[in-house]
N, C-alpha and C positions, 0 to 999 in steps of 0.2 A: 504495499499500500502504501502512494504517494505521503510523504512528508507535508506538513504544514509549510514548509520552506521550496521542498521541489512543487506546490501547488506556486507560492509566492509566485518562486522566475519564471514557469512556466509560460504565468500572468502577467509577468511585464514583458518578456520575449514575444506575446503575441500583441500587445499592444504596440510593440517598438515595433511589428513586423506589421500593424496597421497600416504605422504612423510611414512606414517606409513604403507603404502600396499607393497611400491615399486618398484622392475623392474615390475611389472603386471602391473602400469599402462604405461611399452613403449610394442607396438605389440611384441606375444611372437618368437621368431628369431627359426631359424630351429638351433638346432641341431648341435655344430660345437668343435667339441674337439681338439686341436691342443697338440703337445709332442713334446717339451721344450727339447734339447740337446744339442746346444750347450757352450761352459764354461763359454763364451762372453756373453750368455744372460742370462744363468743364476747366471752369475755374476753380468749383469745387476740389475737384478730383487732381487740379495740379499741385501736387504736392510729395515728396518724395516718401512721405512715408503711408498717408494711401495707396500711392500705384504700389508700396511694396506687401500693404496690406490686403489689395484688391486681387494684387496675382497670385498670395501662397492660399487666401480661398479657394479662389479658381481650381488649383492645383494640388493641394490635400483636403479640399470638400469645409463641414461645418467648424466652426473654431471658436473661442470662448476667448476675449479676450485676451485675456491671458494664459491662455497658448498660444497666440499671435506675436503677445511679445516676447517671449521665450525664443522665436524664431525669426523676427525682427530683428529682436536687441533696440527695443524702448520696453516703456513700466506700460501694466495692467490698463493705470487710471486713466494712460495717455493714448492709450491704445482705441481706449473704452471711446475717449472723447471724439474720437477720429473714426470710427466705425460711425458714431451717432450722427457727424454731420453725410458718412455716407452716405448714409440708411434717406438723408434728407430728400437728399435728390437721385431715390431708389436706387442705387448701385450696391445697396447691400438690405440685407432686410434680417432678422431677428428668429430664430425656428427652434422648436420646440425644446425642452434639455428630460435627458431622460428623470432623474436622480430627485431635480427640482431645486437643482444649487444654480449654478451659472449657468445663460442661455448664453444655446452657441448664436455665433453669423456664421451668414452666407450669402455668396456671391448672388446677386438677383436676377438674374440672367447665366447663360448658357456661354454667354461672349459678348462683346463689344464693341459695336464700329467706332471711330469719333469724327464730328466735323462734317464739313456739306463746302464740297466746291459751288455753291454761289451763299453760301454765307456771307456776314457783313463783314467790316473789318476787325474788329471785336472779337469774333467766336471764330475766324482765322489764325487771331493772333495766341489765343484759350489754347484750341489746337495746335499749333508751333508751341508752344509751352511745355503742355501735356507730352506729344510726342519728344521730345528732349528726353523729359524726367522718364517715359518708358526705356529710350535708349540709353540714358543712366541707369536704369534695374536691368537691364540688360547683361552690363559690364560689370555694375557690383557681382553679380548673379553666377556670371563667366571666370570672374578670379575668387569667389568662394569656392566653386566646383576644385579649380585647377590648385588650391589650397588645402582641400580633400580629398586631391586623386589620389593620393597613396594609399584611403580607406576604403577606398574602392574595392566590393567584390570580385574575382577574378573573372564570372562570368561577363563583368560587365566592364570587362579594361577592351581598351580597343572598339566601344560601341561607340566614340563622341565621335564626331566631326567639329572641323573649323577651318570650311573654305572659306575661300572666297572666289571672285569667277571675272573677269571681264570681259565685257560681250559687248556684239555690236546687233542692233535690234531695230524694228521700226516700233514708232509707238502700238500698233495694232499687234504685232508679237509680242510683244511684253507684256500688254495686258493680256493675252493666252499663256501666256507664260505661270505670270501669276495668279488667273484663275486654275489651273491646271496641277501645278504646285498644291496650294490649298482646296482640291481635290481629294487627291494622295493622301493631306494632312489629315483632314476630318472626320475620317473615320472612328483616330484615335482621341478622341479629343477627350478628357478623364473625368469632363462634368459626365458625356453623352456616352461615354461607351460603355455595355452592358452586357458587354464578355471578355473583360483583359485574363489574363491565365493567370495564376498562380504568381507569379517571381516580377510581375510588372508592377514599379512604381515610378512619380510622378518625373517627365521628364519636359526640361525646356525648351523650347526651338523661336527663333526666330524671324521669322525670311527679308529679309532690306533689299527690295530691287527700284534701282531709281535710273533716272539718264548723269551723268557724271559731271557734276559742278564745273570744270571745266569746258564740254561744249553746250552747253545754258547760253 
């Protein structure tokens, strides 16, 4: 018969496995992408901690402010304040608690698109500021991954990718390539995937494609 210590250890390992697996521990959600074009909403999200919080919730599923704080390097009270502000613009929402304690937060949609080509100057400026923060968050995650690279399980070694390509394309070709890559990626979105294998973990993937500035 397993001792209490053994059972406690097994429970801790299960919790760690669920954390590594991330959002697929939550029931898969129907795809619900939202486009945010309001300048006030864009400005509300344009904060480094809020970008990190929304990113974390979309990768790992519902988390309390305390759990978010551990992941993003802040305090529970600070995360709670920023999450409440994001909730005002329907970017995050509360979900029920199983034990009646602190209620978790989750992303209010399974994906967000930002900005509008026909938006006014204020919205365009807010969207540009937000995009810059998303790029900063991408770089932060990449640097943190490299810092922890030696802790990877053997199965994950050599599976990452850091590549760049210099292409020559027409506007129509670039649009088609972007859409084709999006179609390939979409079945693996963590919040909507209902068939992840047992060894699946949250994976960050960024897609940047734009005319070189020197060519504009």
